[in-house]
C-alpha positions in Angstrom: 7.7 114.3 131.5 9.2 112.9 134.7 12.2 110.7 133.5 12.2 108.5 136.5 8.5 107.6 136.5 8.3 103.9 135.4 4.7 104.2 134.2 5.6 107.1 131.9 8.6 105.2 130.6 6.4 102.2 129.8 3.9 104.5 128.1 6.6 106.0 125.9 8.2 102.6 125.2 4.8 101.2 124.0 3.4 104.3 122.5 4.0 103.0 119.0 2.2 99.8 119.8 -1.2 101.4 120.4 -3.6 100.1 117.9 -6.6 101.6 116.1 -9.7 99.4 116.7 -13.2 99.2 115.4 -15.7 99.6 118.1 -17.9 96.6 118.8 -20.9 98.6 117.6 -19.9 97.7 114.0 -20.8 94.1 114.8 -24.3 95.0 115.5 -24.8 96.8 112.2 -24.6 100.4 113.4 -22.1 102.9 111.9 -18.5 102.0 112.5 -16.4 104.2 114.8 -12.7 104.2 115.8 -11.4 103.9 119.2 -7.8 104.1 120.4 -6.8 101.6 123.1 -3.3 101.5 124.5 -1.8 98.0 125.0 -0.6 98.8 128.5 -4.1 98.6 130.0 -3.9 95.3 131.7 -5.7 93.9 134.7 -6.3 90.5 136.3 -9.7 90.2 134.7 -8.3 90.4 131.2 -5.8 87.6 131.8 -8.5 85.4 133.3 -11.2 86.1 130.7 -9.3 87.0 127.6 -7.8 85.1 124.7 -5.8 86.0 121.7 -7.0 84.6 118.4 -5.7 84.5 114.8 -6.1 82.2 111.8 -3.2 80.0 110.8 -1.1 81.8 108.3 -3.4 84.8 108.8 -5.9 83.7 106.2 -9.4 83.2 107.4 -12.6 85.3 107.6 -13.1 88.9 108.5 -13.7 89.8 112.2 -17.5 90.5 111.9 -18.0 87.2 110.0 -15.9 85.3 112.6 -18.1 86.8 115.4 -21.2 85.6 113.6 -19.8 82.1 113.1 -18.5 81.7 116.6 -21.7 83.0 118.1 -23.5 80.0 116.4 -20.9 77.5 117.5 -19.9 78.5 121.0 -22.4 77.6 123.8 -21.5 80.2 126.4 -23.1 81.3 129.7 -22.4 84.9 129.1 -21.6 87.4 126.3 -18.2 88.0 124.6 -16.5 90.7 122.7 -13.9 90.7 120.0 -11.5 93.5 119.3 -8.8 93.9 116.6 -5.3 94.1 118.0 -3.7 94.2 114.5 -4.7 92.9 111.1 -5.8 89.3 111.6 -5.2 89.2 115.3 -8.0 89.6 117.8 -8.5 89.9 121.5 -11.6 88.0 122.7 -13.0 88.8 126.1 -15.6 86.7 127.8 -18.0 87.9 130.5 -17.4 84.7 132.5 -14.1 83.0 133.2 -15.9 79.7 132.9 -16.5 80.4 129.2 -12.9 81.2 128.6 -11.9 77.9 130.2 -14.4 76.0 128.1 -13.2 77.6 124.8 -9.5 76.9 125.7 -10.3 73.2 126.7 -12.2 72.6 123.6 -9.6 73.8 121.1 -9.1 73.1 118.1 -11.5 75.3 116.2 -11.8 75.0 112.5 -13.7 77.9 110.8 -14.5 77.6 107.1 -11.8 75.0 106.8 -9.2 77.3 108.4 -7.5 76.7 111.8 -8.4 79.3 114.4 -5.4 79.6 116.7 -6.4 80.6 120.2 -3.9 81.4 123.0 -4.4 82.4 126.6 -3.9 86.2 127.1 -0.3 86.7 128.3 -0.1 87.5 132.0 2.4 90.3 131.2 0.0 91.8 128.7 2.6 91.7 125.9 0.3 90.1 123.3 2.5 91.2 120.4 5.2 88.7 121.7 2.8 85.7 121.4 3.8 83.4 118.5 0.5 83.1 116.7 2.0 80.7 114.2 1.9 77.9 116.8 -1.3 76.1 117.8 -2.1 74.0 120.9 -3.9 70.7 120.1 -5.6 68.5 122.6 -6.9 65.0 122.3 -9.4 63.0 124.3 -8.7 59.3 125.0 -11.7 57.1 125.0 -12.0 53.9 127.0 -10.7 51.3 124.5 -10.8 48.2 126.8 -13.7 46.8 124.8 -11.5 46.5 121.7 -9.1 43.9 123.3 
């Protein structure tokens, strides 16, 4: 190994943070497989079309059930995929950046009475540093002039 190669140093530094994931084929009912995906794979598309999701306090529904529920709730222009990053934390990738923006703008998502926390994918790719115990809430102000 070349000691002065920054890519190799980064690979070694993050080697322990590679995660074992279930392939998306499990969500379609075919036999499950395992796939190793290193965390250092990052490109501009992932930061524009990806989000990080987890249930508040880590208690919610399993990934395949979450996929079924969100598929019925979210009205998207394209497809989306969900991958396990670690237990209870998922990466969701949308085919269209517009769908990502829509999901982020329409937060808060309550699934089976549990808060689904959704954060933008970090630009540096270091998803394991995102504080998934904090949620972003938005509110819409209606025109209330008629009440005065």
